C-alpha positions in Angstrom: 39.6 46.4 -11.0 36.5 48.6 -10.2 33.2 47.1 -9.1 31.3 48.2 -12.3 33.6 48.0 -15.3 36.3 45.3 -15.2 39.1 45.0 -17.8 42.0 42.6 -17.5 42.6 42.8 -13.8 44.8 41.5 -10.9 44.7 38.0 -9.5 42.1 37.1 -7.0 42.2 34.4 -4.4 38.7 33.3 -5.3 36.1 34.3 -8.0 32.5 33.5 -7.3 30.6 33.1 -10.6 26.8 33.6 -10.2 25.3 35.7 -7.3 22.0 34.1 -6.7 21.4 33.1 -3.1 24.1 30.4 -3.1 26.8 32.5 -4.7 25.9 35.5 -2.5 26.2 33.4 0.6 29.5 31.9 -0.6 30.9 35.3 -1.4 30.0 36.6 2.1 31.6 33.6 3.8 34.8 34.0 1.7 35.0 37.7 2.2 34.9 37.5 5.9 38.1 35.3 5.9 40.0 38.3 4.5 40.8 36.7 1.2 40.8 38.8 -2.0 37.5 37.7 -3.6 35.4 38.8 -6.6 31.8 38.1 -7.3 30.6 38.2 -10.9 26.9 38.3 -11.8 25.6 38.4 -15.4 22.6 40.5 -14.5 21.6 42.9 -11.7 21.6 42.5 -7.9 18.0 41.5 -8.3 16.7 39.7 -11.4 14.0 37.1 -12.2 16.0 34.8 -14.4 17.3 32.2 -11.9 15.9 30.5 -8.8 16.6 33.0 -6.1 14.1 35.8 -6.7 10.8 36.5 -5.1 9.3 37.5 -1.8 9.4 34.4 0.3 10.6 30.8 0.9 10.1 28.1 3.5 12.7 27.0 6.0 12.0 23.7 7.8 14.1 21.1 9.6 11.6 18.3 10.1 12.7 17.3 6.6 10.6 14.6 5.0 13.3 14.2 2.3 15.7 12.5 4.8 18.0 13.0 7.7 21.1 13.3 5.4 20.1 17.0 5.1 20.2 17.7 8.8 23.9 18.8 9.1 23.3 21.4 6.3 20.0 22.4 7.8 21.5 23.0 11.3 24.2 25.2 9.8 21.7 27.0 7.7 19.3 27.7 10.6 22.2 29.3 12.6 23.1 31.3 9.5 19.6 32.6 9.0 19.4 33.6 12.6 22.7 35.4 12.3 21.7 37.3 9.2 18.3 38.2 10.6 20.0 39.6 13.7 22.5 41.6 11.8 20.2 43.7 9.6 17.2 46.0 9.9 15.5 44.2 7.1 13.2 41.3 7.9 15.0 38.1 6.8 13.0 35.5 8.7 9.7 35.2 10.5 8.9 32.2 12.7 5.5 31.1 11.4 5.7 27.5 12.3 5.4 24.7 9.7 2.4 22.4 9.1 3.0 19.2 7.0 -0.4 17.6 6.2 -1.2 14.3 4.7 -2.6 10.8 5.4 -0.9 8.9 8.3 1.1 6.7 5.8 2.1 9.6 3.4 5.7 10.1 2.6 5.4 13.7 3.8 4.1 12.9 7.3 6.2 9.8 7.9 9.4 11.4 6.6 8.9 14.6 8.5 8.2 12.7 11.7 11.2 10.4 11.2 13.6 13.3 10.6 12.2 15.3 13.5 12.6 12.4 15.9 16.1 11.4 14.8 17.3 15.0 14.7 15.8 16.0 18.1 13.7 18.7 16.3 10.8 20.1 18.3 7.5 19.0 16.8 3.9 17.9 17.4 1.7 15.2 15.8 -1.8 16.6 15.2 -5.0 14.8 14.2 -7.6 16.3 12.0 -9.5 18.0 14.8 -6.4 19.5 16.3 -5.3 20.9 12.9 -8.6 22.8 12.2 -8.9 24.0 15.8 -5.3 25.4 15.8 -5.4 26.7 12.2 -8.9 27.7 11.2 -8.0 28.4 7.5 -7.5 24.7 7.0 -10.1 22.0 6.4 -8.8 18.5 6.3 -10.3 15.0 5.8 -11.2 13.1 9.0 -8.3 10.8 8.6 -5.7 13.5 7.9 -2.8 14.1 10.3 0.0 16.6 10.4 3.5 17.2 11.8 3.7 20.7 13.2 7.2 22.3 13.6 6.9 25.4 15.7 10.4 26.8 14.7 9.8 26.6 10.9 10.4 30.0 9.2 9.2 32.1 6.3 12.3 33.6 4.7 12.3 36.8 2.6 14.2 35.9 -0.5 15.1 39.2 -2.0 16.0 40.7 1.4 18.2 37.7 2.1 20.1 37.9 -1.2 20.7 41.6 -1.0 21.9 41.5 2.6 24.4 38.7 1.8 25.7 40.8 -1.0 25.8 43.9 1.1 27.7 42.2 3.9 30.1 40.6 1.4 30.9 44.1 0.1 31.3 45.5 3.5 33.8 42.7 4.3 35.9 43.6 1.3 34.6 41.6 -1.6 34.5 43.2 -5.0 31.2 42.7 -6.9 30.6 43.1 -10.7 27.2 43.1 -12.2 26.2 42.9 -15.9 29.2 40.8 -16.9 28.6 37.3 -18.4 31.3 34.7 -17.9 32.0 32.9 -21.1 34.7 30.5 -20.1 36.7 29.1 -17.2 40.2 28.1 -18.4 43.3 26.6 -16.8 46.2 29.0 -16.5 49.9 28.5 -15.5 50.8 27.4 -12.0 47.5 25.8 -11.3 45.6 29.0 -11.6 42.4 29.7 -13.5 41.3 32.4 -15.9 37.7 33.7 -15.8 37.0 35.1 -19.2 34.1 37.2 -20.6 33.6 39.4 -23.7 36.6 41.7 -23.6 37.7 41.1 -20.1 39.3 38.4 -18.0 40.7 37.9 -14.5 43.0 35.3 -12.9 42.3 33.5 -9.7 43.4 30.5 -7.6 39.9 29.0 -7.3 36.4 29.5 -8.8 33.2 29.0 -7.0 30.6 28.1 -9.6 27.0 28.8 -8.4 25.2 29.4 -11.7 22.1 27.2 -11.2 20.7 25.9 -14.5 23.7 27.2 -16.5 26.2 24.9 -14.8 26.2 22.4 -17.6 27.8 25.0 -19.9 30.9 25.2 -17.7 31.1 21.5 -16.8 29.7 19.8 -19.9 31.2 16.4 -19.3 30.9 16.2 -15.6 27.7 17.8 -14.6 25.6 18.6 -17.7 24.4 15.0 -18.1 23.2 15.0 -14.5 21.0 18.1 -14.5 17.9 19.4 -16.2 16.6 22.9 -15.9 12.8 22.8 -15.4 10.2 25.5 -15.6 7.7 25.4 -12.7 4.8 27.9 -12.1 4.4 29.8 -8.9 1.1 31.5 -7.9 -0.3 34.1 -5.6 -4.0 33.8 -4.6 -6.3 36.1 -2.8 -8.6 34.9 -0.1 -12.1 35.9 0.9 -12.2 39.0 3.0 -14.2 37.3 5.8 -11.4 34.8 6.4 -8.4 37.0 5.5 -7.2 37.2 9.1 -6.9 33.4 9.3 -4.3 33.5 6.5 -1.8 35.9 8.0 1.4 34.9 9.9 0.5 34.1 13.5 -2.5 32.1 12.5 -1.3 30.6 9.3 1.9 28.6 9.1 4.0 27.8 6.1 2.8 24.4 5.0 3.2 21.3 2.8 0.2 19.2 1.8 0.4 15.8 0.2 -2.8 15.1 -1.7 -4.2 11.6 -1.9 -3.1 11.4 -5.6 0.5 12.2 -4.6 0.6 15.9 -5.5 2.7 17.9 -3.1 1.6 21.5 -2.6 3.4 24.2 -0.6 2.1 27.5 0.8 3.2 30.6 2.6 1.2 33.3 4.2 0.8 36.8 2.9 3.1 39.2 4.8 1.3 42.4 5.9 4.1 44.7 4.8 4.6 43.2 1.3 2.3 43.4 -1.7 1.0 40.1 -3.0 -1.2 37.3 -1.8 -1.1 33.8 -0.5 1.8 32.1 -2.2 1.0 28.6 -3.4 2.5 26.1 -5.8 3.0 22.5 -6.7 6.4 21.0 -5.9 6.1 17.9 -8.0 3.6 18.8 -10.7 3.6 21.2 -13.7 7.4 20.7 -14.2 8.6 20.9 -17.8 12.1 21.0 -19.3 13.0 24.5 -20.4 15.6 26.5 -22.3 17.4 28.2 -19.5 17.8 31.4 -21.4 14.2 31.9 -22.7 11.8 29.4 -21.1 10.0 31.6 -18.5 6.5 31.7 -19.9 3.8 32.6 -17.4 1.4 29.9 -16.1 -1.5 28.9 -18.4 -5.1 29.1 -17.2 -5.3 25.3 -17.1 -2.3 25.2 -14.8 -3.7 27.7 -12.4 -7.0 25.9 -12.4 -5.3 22.6 -11.6 -3.7 24.0 -8.5 -6.8 25.7 -7.3 -8.9 22.5 -7.6 -6.2 20.6 -5.7 -6.0 23.2 -2.9 -9.6 24.2 -2.6 -10.7 21.4 -0.2 -7.8 22.2 2.1 -8.2 26.0 2.0 -11.8 26.9 1.2 -11.2 30.6 1.6 -8.9 30.8 -1.4 -10.5 32.5 -4.4 -10.3 30.9 -7.8 -8.5 33.9 -9.4 -4.7 33.7 -9.0 -1.7 35.5 -10.5 1.4 33.5 -11.6 4.9 33.6 -12.7 7.5 30.9 -13.5 10.7 29.8 -11.7 13.5 27.4 -12.4 14.1 24.1 -10.7 17.5 22.7 -11.7 16.8 19.1 -11.2 19.0 16.1 -10.6 17.7 12.6 -11.3 17.2 11.9 -7.6 16.1 15.4 -6.8 19.0 16.2 -4.5 22.1 18.5 -4.5 25.3 18.3 -6.4 28.1 19.8 -4.3 31.8 19.2 -4.7 35.1 19.9 -6.4 35.3 19.5 -10.1 37.4 16.7 -11.7 36.8 18.1 -15.1 38.3 21.5 -14.3 40.6 21.5 -11.3 40.3 24.6 -9.1 36.5 24.8 -9.5 34.1 24.0 -6.7 30.4 24.1 -7.4 26.8 23.7 -6.1 23.8 23.1 -8.3 20.8 20.9 -8.8 19.0 22.3 -5.8 16.0 20.6 -7.3 13.5 23.1 -6.0 14.4 22.9 -2.3 17.7 24.6 -2.1 17.1 28.2 -1.0 16.7 27.3 2.7 20.1 25.7 2.6 22.0 28.8 1.4 23.8 29.7 4.6 25.1 26.2 5.0 25.9 25.6 1.4 27.7 29.0 1.1 29.8 28.1 4.1 30.6 24.7 2.6 31.6 26.2 -0.8 33.9 28.7 1.0 35.5 25.8 2.9 36.0 23.7 -0.2 37.5 26.7 -2.0 40.0 27.6 0.8 40.7 24.3 2.6 39.8 21.6 0.1 37.2 20.0 2.4 34.2 20.9 4.5 33.5 20.5 8.2 29.8 19.7 7.2 29.0 16.2 6.0 28.2 16.5 2.3 28.9 12.9 1.4 25.3 12.4 0.3 25.6 15.1 -2.4 28.5 14.2 -4.6 28.0 13.3 -8.3 29.6 9.9 -7.8 26.3 8.6 -6.4 24.8 8.9 -9.9 27.4 6.6 -11.3 26.8 4.2 -8.5 23.1 4.2 -9.1 23.7 3.6 -12.8 25.9 0.6 -12.0 23.3 -0.9 -9.8 20.7 -0.5 -12.5 23.0 -2.2 -15.1 23.5 -5.2 -12.8 
């Protein structure tokens, strides 16, 4: 099989379906083992239809969401450092991370707890220390923050393309513009990956298709996930304070508003077009048709974000540009990673719930291990779908 026009082809050890950041990482980890692997992507190397596109993402380990993420975060941090050191592209910039809220906010308390338990370097800053260190920010007198000096800004498109490039260099075949229509059991425990007019056989499939996962595992995973549209914005800042919003003086940040809204932000990178990246993490989410639901943000949505962020970042101008991204949400806003019971031979990762990109090196490694060894050396016990059934049983009782 060629890399651009497959017909019925030879058997592969593993086929990776979906080459967003999770699939790209998994393909790289599989290819470096020497197995015969194929990556299949319905669109091009870069596209705006999933959850992996764009200029930048946040990487942090002082994780307010809980210490169960630490094993994956540590593997991912090592992976980002490896990828950044292996390429001439900029993959990661150490900006530091500032996590701002009231002393009793979930963000501050959770970030501090995980940092302490994980031995992660951090500082606890009061309001005066926040504004003195980071002059772009204005906070209430009772505000505090956790500062993580090793937090990163990741360059999303660069990361994805470099994983694909390294996978190809390690021997993986990659096919673009081919939509997988079905995964079917074949003789001898193998699987057939089938599209319109083509098919290939393999021993294992890695399914990394984000919001489309329910179409392949309709009984097992579809009831547990919901694709959600969420706006993402770029804002300009006043010229007089622009320097305060660049990396070196402006960290990646999370801000928990007094009404519970959680806002994230990343600085403008000098070598990339675009402005200050801002967005809600837990507001403006709406269920979407995964194939056609990417309408741009409305004026009212942009205004809501600006009004929430204006007291914190007074230099931000009211005009902002926006696009939409996809959060594939689980009910508890955490990952689904595992081996399929519905379709033996399939391993999957989905429901990244809006905070998955940073975990791509670790999750890619886990998927490769599940596909080749049947288990992972990283603790993923918190991310199996059985927790949903357990939660439902507790609610019934």
